[in-house]
C-alpha positions in Angstrom: 53.3 -39.9 44.0 50.9 -37.3 42.4 47.5 -38.5 41.3 47.0 -38.7 37.5 44.4 -36.5 35.9 42.0 -38.1 33.4 39.4 -36.8 31.0 37.4 -38.5 28.3 34.8 -37.8 25.6 32.9 -39.6 22.9 31.9 -38.5 19.4 30.1 -40.3 16.6 31.4 -39.9 13.1 29.8 -40.9 9.8 32.6 -43.3 8.7 33.0 -47.1 9.0 35.2 -48.4 11.8 37.9 -49.7 9.5 38.5 -46.3 8.0 38.5 -44.5 11.3 41.0 -47.1 12.6 43.4 -46.3 9.7 43.0 -42.6 10.3 43.6 -42.7 14.1 45.7 -45.7 15.0 48.2 -46.2 12.2 51.2 -43.9 12.8 51.9 -42.3 9.5 55.2 -40.5 9.1 53.4 -37.2 9.1 50.0 -36.1 10.2 48.9 -32.9 8.4 45.9 -32.4 10.7 48.1 -32.3 13.8 51.3 -31.1 12.1 53.3 -33.9 13.8 55.9 -36.3 12.5 56.2 -39.9 13.8 59.3 -42.0 13.6 58.5 -45.6 14.4 61.2 -48.0 15.5 61.6 -51.0 13.2 59.7 -51.9 10.1 57.5 -54.6 11.6 53.7 -54.5 12.3 52.4 -52.1 14.9 51.4 -53.5 18.2 52.1 -53.5 21.9 55.6 -52.6 22.6 56.1 -50.6 19.3 58.2 -47.6 20.2 58.0 -44.2 18.4 59.2 -40.6 18.5 56.8 -37.8 18.1 58.0 -34.3 17.0 56.1 -31.2 16.0 56.2 -30.3 12.3 57.3 -32.2 9.3 60.7 -33.9 9.2 62.5 -33.7 5.9 63.3 -37.0 4.2 66.0 -38.8 6.2 66.0 -36.2 9.0 66.3 -37.7 12.4 64.3 -36.3 15.4 66.4 -34.1 17.7 67.7 -35.6 20.9 65.2 -35.3 23.7 62.1 -35.6 21.4 59.1 -37.1 23.2 59.3 -40.9 23.2 56.2 -43.0 22.9 55.1 -46.6 23.0 52.0 -48.5 22.0 50.8 -50.2 25.2 47.6 -51.7 23.9 46.6 -52.7 20.4 43.4 -54.4 19.4 42.9 -53.7 15.6 39.7 -51.9 14.7 38.7 -51.7 18.4 41.3 -50.0 20.7 44.7 -48.5 20.8 46.5 -47.0 23.8 49.7 -45.0 23.6 52.0 -43.6 26.2 54.1 -40.5 25.5 56.9 -39.6 27.8 58.0 -36.0 28.2 60.5 -34.7 30.7 58.0 -33.4 33.3 55.0 -35.6 32.4 53.5 -38.7 30.9 50.5 -38.6 28.6 48.5 -41.8 28.0 45.9 -41.7 25.3 43.3 -44.5 24.7 41.1 -44.6 21.6 38.2 -47.0 21.5 36.0 -47.6 18.4 32.5 -49.1 18.3 30.0 -49.4 15.6 27.3 -46.8 15.8 24.9 -47.9 13.1 25.2 -48.2 9.3 28.6 -46.8 8.3 29.1 -44.8 11.5 31.6 -45.2 14.4 31.5 -44.1 18.0 34.9 -42.9 19.0 35.8 -42.6 22.7 39.1 -40.8 23.6 40.5 -40.9 27.1 43.6 -39.0 28.1 45.5 -39.4 31.3 48.2 -36.9 32.4 50.7 -37.9 35.1 53.1 -35.3 36.4 56.6 -36.6 37.0 57.9 -33.5 38.8 56.6 -31.3 41.7 55.4 -32.4 45.1 51.9 -33.1 46.3 51.2 -29.5 47.2 52.2 -28.3 43.8 50.1 -31.0 42.1 47.1 -30.2 44.3 47.3 -26.5 43.5 47.6 -27.2 39.8 45.0 -30.0 39.6 42.1 -27.9 38.4 44.1 -26.2 35.6 45.6 -29.6 34.6 42.1 -31.1 34.4 40.9 -28.3 32.2 44.0 -28.7 29.9 43.4 -32.5 29.6 39.7 -32.0 28.8 40.6 -29.4 26.2 43.0 -31.9 24.7 40.3 -34.6 24.5 37.8 -32.1 23.0 40.3 -30.9 20.5 41.1 -34.4 19.4 37.4 -35.3 19.0 36.8 -32.1 17.0 39.6 -33.2 14.6 38.2 -36.7 13.9 36.5 -35.8 10.6 39.7 -34.1 9.3 41.8 -37.2 10.2 39.5 -39.5 8.2 39.2 -37.0 5.3 43.0 -36.9 4.9 43.2 -40.6 4.3 43.8 -41.6 0.7 40.8 -43.5 -0.8 41.0 -47.2 -0.9 
């Protein structure tokens, strides 16, 4: 089995933890910052075991995701502290963990860790690709950290 590749990073943002939690952990039907739509199974509260589908772009009202769209699941949920999701794509699995900690008056320290697990290719292929995969995973983490302020600023007041 190929070894997973993991990268992480931390950034402090000038927003309280509750607001950052709402911006990052609650799966809104559409994220304008990422240009991604989420379709969550069921109407209950989010938590471990909650399944969702993630698709690029905005789905029209009532539009269903196409067959084969990436399937996700919340695997860890500790409100205002930590959320971990796993997204299954055909050749790979992406696991993202977001941790929030207070960082002084009205500020939050956000740590994002992303794990990539290839589901295809043998050991040799994985070994040859490991460096480029690590760079891709680190760019993903850095990009998500860079977008933190935009995510919070897109939240409605209140």
